[in-house]
Z-matrix of the N, CA and C atoms (Angstrom, degrees):
N
C 1 1.459
C 2 1.524 1 110.03
N 3 1.268 2 116.35 1 -49.74
C 4 1.454 3 120.19 2 -175.27
C 5 1.583 4 108.07 3 -82.52
N 6 1.300 5 119.47 4 -22.50
C 7 1.473 6 124.69 5 -176.94
C 8 1.486 7 112.86 6 -81.15
N 9 1.348 8 112.95 7 -25.71
C 10 1.465 9 116.59 8 -173.95
C 11 1.559 10 114.31 9 -60.68
N 12 1.281 11 121.45 10 -43.10
C 13 1.474 12 117.50 11 174.61
C 14 1.542 13 115.81 12 -64.08
N 15 1.310 14 116.04 13 -32.73
C 16 1.443 15 119.32 14 176.13
C 17 1.424 16 114.54 15 -67.00
N 18 1.345 17 114.44 16 -41.83
C 19 1.533 18 119.76 17 177.95
C 20 1.530 19 108.93 18 -68.51
N 21 1.346 20 115.89 19 -39.55
C 22 1.441 21 115.33 20 -178.65
C 23 1.533 22 113.10 21 -66.09
N 24 1.374 23 114.32 22 -32.01
C 25 1.448 24 111.23 23 -178.79
C 26 1.564 25 113.09 24 -79.46
N 27 1.377 26 112.38 25 -20.30
C 28 1.473 27 115.09 26 -179.34
C 29 1.542 28 111.57 27 -95.24
N 30 1.304 29 116.33 28 -37.02
C 31 1.573 30 122.04 29 -179.29
C 32 1.429 31 113.82 30 -94.40
N 33 1.304 32 118.24 31 -36.57
C 34 1.463 33 125.69 32 -179.05
C 35 1.673 34 99.93 33 104.05
N 36 1.334 35 106.21 34 167.59
C 37 1.469 36 112.91 35 -173.57
C 38 1.440 37 114.18 36 -66.48
N 39 1.379 38 120.34 37 -45.06
C 40 1.439 39 125.06 38 178.89
C 41 1.481 40 116.29 39 -55.20
N 42 1.344 41 114.59 40 -50.00
C 43 1.489 42 123.40 41 176.86
C 44 1.592 43 110.08 42 -61.91
N 45 1.319 44 113.41 43 -48.47
C 46 1.424 45 116.88 44 179.34
C 47 1.570 46 115.96 45 -55.70
N 48 1.351 47 112.89 46 -43.58
C 49 1.472 48 118.45 47 -178.19
C 50 1.642 49 105.01 48 -71.94
N 51 1.375 50 116.66 49 -36.43
C 52 1.418 51 113.59 50 175.53
C 53 1.534 52 119.59 51 -59.95
N 54 1.387 53 108.21 52 -38.27
C 55 1.483 54 118.60 53 179.14
C 56 1.560 55 106.67 54 -66.70
N 57 1.353 56 117.91 55 -40.93
C 58 1.455 57 115.80 56 176.98
C 59 1.511 58 112.46 57 -63.17
N 60 1.281 59 115.36 58 -43.61
C 61 1.530 60 119.99 59 179.11
C 62 1.517 61 110.00 60 -60.26
N 63 1.297 62 116.62 61 -46.53
C 64 1.512 63 118.92 62 177.46
C 65 1.541 64 115.05 63 -58.42
N 66 1.262 65 117.70 64 -37.61
C 67 1.539 66 126.17 65 174.68
C 68 1.456 67 105.99 66 -61.81
N 69 1.314 68 118.34 67 -48.92
C 70 1.357 69 123.51 68 -173.13
C 71 1.617 70 113.19 69 -65.07
N 72 1.362 71 111.85 70 -36.29
C 73 1.471 72 117.96 71 174.19
C 74 1.634 73 112.39 72 -65.05
N 75 1.350 74 107.64 73 -39.55
C 76 1.537 75 113.76 74 179.42
C 77 1.513 76 108.04 75 -64.43
N 78 1.322 77 116.49 76 -36.81
C 79 1.471 78 118.07 77 -174.18
C 80 1.506 79 109.55 78 -72.34
N 81 1.360 80 114.31 79 -38.34
C 82 1.466 81 122.37 80 172.90
C 83 1.531 82 113.83 81 -54.94
N 84 1.331 83 109.73 82 -48.31
C 85 1.533 84 115.81 83 176.86
C 86 1.440 85 112.65 84 -60.92
N 87 1.340 86 120.53 85 -39.51
C 88 1.411 87 125.89 86 178.04
C 89 1.463 88 111.44 87 -56.21
N 90 1.324 89 120.77 88 -41.04
C 91 1.448 90 123.29 89 -172.43
C 92 1.555 91 108.76 90 -66.22
N 93 1.357 92 116.71 91 -22.90
C 94 1.465 93 119.92 92 177.89
C 95 1.490 94 114.29 93 -86.60
N 96 1.407 95 116.88 94 -23.08
C 97 1.466 96 122.13 95 -178.88
C 98 1.576 97 106.65 96 -83.51
N 99 1.295 98 118.98 97 -41.13
C 100 1.462 99 118.17 98 -174.03
C 101 1.496 100 110.86 99 -72.83
N 102 1.409 101 118.88 100 144.16
C 103 1.491 102 117.18 101 -179.43
C 104 1.524 103 112.99 102 -78.76
N 105 1.282 104 117.61 103 149.46
C 106 1.451 105 120.96 104 176.65
C 107 1.448 106 110.47 105 -80.78
N 108 1.353 107 119.30 106 127.89
C 109 1.468 108 116.73 107 178.33
C 110 1.537 109 114.76 108 -91.46
N 111 1.231 110 118.38 109 17.91
C 112 1.459 111 122.63 110 178.87
C 113 1.514 112 115.47 111 -58.36
N 114 1.313 113 119.19 112 128.74
C 115 1.422 114 125.34 113 179.28
C 116 1.503 115 109.05 114 81.54
N 117 1.236 116 125.72 115 9.37
C 118 1.489 117 123.91 116 176.61
C 119 1.444 118 107.07 117 -119.83
N 120 1.404 119 111.11 118 139.93
C 121 1.495 120 116.60 119 178.58
C 122 1.532 121 111.87 120 -74.47
N 123 1.306 122 114.28 121 166.15
C 124 1.499 123 119.61 122 173.88
C 125 1.448 124 110.53 123 -62.29
N 126 1.336 125 121.85 124 -34.77
C 127 1.411 126 119.20 125 178.36
C 128 1.476 127 113.90 126 -68.10
N 129 1.339 128 119.06 127 -32.95
C 130 1.448 129 129.85 128 178.37
C 131 1.514 130 108.88 129 -62.20
N 132 1.336 131 112.88 130 -47.74
C 133 1.460 132 121.51 131 -178.09
C 134 1.489 133 113.48 132 -62.17
N 135 1.431 134 113.05 133 -48.06
C 136 1.422 135 120.06 134 -179.08
C 137 1.569 136 114.92 135 -71.75
N 138 1.266 137 112.65 136 -26.04
C 139 1.464 138 116.98 137 179.57
C 140 1.553 139 104.70 138 -78.63
N 141 1.303 140 121.09 139 -33.02
C 142 1.457 141 123.85 140 177.64
C 143 1.556 142 110.95 141 -64.98
N 144 1.248 143 119.59 142 -17.63
C 145 1.454 144 118.67 143 -177.93
C 146 1.534 145 113.06 144 -71.16
N 147 1.270 146 118.85 145 -25.78
C 148 1.386 147 126.22 146 178.09
C 149 1.503 148 114.74 147 93.21
N 150 1.302 149 119.93 148 -170.38
C 151 1.407 150 126.41 149 -177.79
C 152 1.558 151 116.61 150 -77.98
N 153 1.360 152 110.46 151 -22.65
C 154 1.485 153 116.18 152 -179.02
C 155 1.509 154 117.12 153 -78.59
N 156 1.351 155 114.20 154 -5.25
C 157 1.426 156 123.14 155 -173.67
C 158 1.571 157 108.79 156 -70.32
N 159 1.351 158 114.82 157 -30.56
C 160 1.571 159 121.00 158 -176.90
C 161 1.475 160 106.47 159 82.72
N 162 1.245 161 123.35 160 12.27
C 163 1.506 162 120.38 161 -178.35
C 164 1.552 163 109.48 162 -91.32
N 165 1.347 164 118.09 163 142.33
C 166 1.387 165 115.22 164 176.76
C 167 1.598 166 110.95 165 -72.36
N 168 1.332 167 112.85 166 144.67
C 169 1.364 168 122.56 167 -176.42
C 170 1.585 169 117.51 168 -92.91
N 171 1.360 170 113.64 169 -17.76
C 172 1.506 171 117.20 170 170.03
C 173 1.536 172 111.67 171 -79.46
N 174 1.319 173 115.43 172 163.98
C 175 1.395 174 117.56 173 -176.60
C 176 1.631 175 114.29 174 -66.38
N 177 1.258 176 114.57 175 157.00
C 178 1.531 177 114.52 176 -178.40
C 179 1.476 178 114.50 177 -56.11
N 180 1.333 179 118.91 178 -37.88
C 181 1.506 180 118.77 179 -178.69
C 182 1.474 181 107.27 180 -58.90
N 183 1.367 182 125.79 181 -48.00
C 184 1.357 183 125.04 182 179.21
C 185 1.510 184 115.56 183 -59.56
N 186 1.309 185 115.84 184 -33.44
C 187 1.489 186 118.77 185 -177.25
C 188 1.498 187 104.23 186 -76.75
N 189 1.291 188 125.50 187 -35.47
C 190 1.430 189 126.69 188 -175.64
C 191 1.564 190 109.31 189 -77.15
N 192 1.327 191 116.11 190 -25.88
C 193 1.467 192 119.42 191 178.63
C 194 1.464 193 112.08 192 -75.24
N 195 1.369 194 117.97 193 -23.96
C 196 1.514 195 122.39 194 -173.47
C 197 1.519 196 107.00 195 -70.01
């Protein structure tokens, strides 16, 4: 929103709108690449990250009590 006038003055209207369209296409493609978490609990999602995620595997109440 605030960057648009700056880009328009430096790139011109046509290139600025093209850049905006390109970013929108990349965002659309990203929605097809990322998995949909529908129907999965937060615990199932965080467990699916594996050991390398650095997240605690015990419930938050136990982490906070420590």
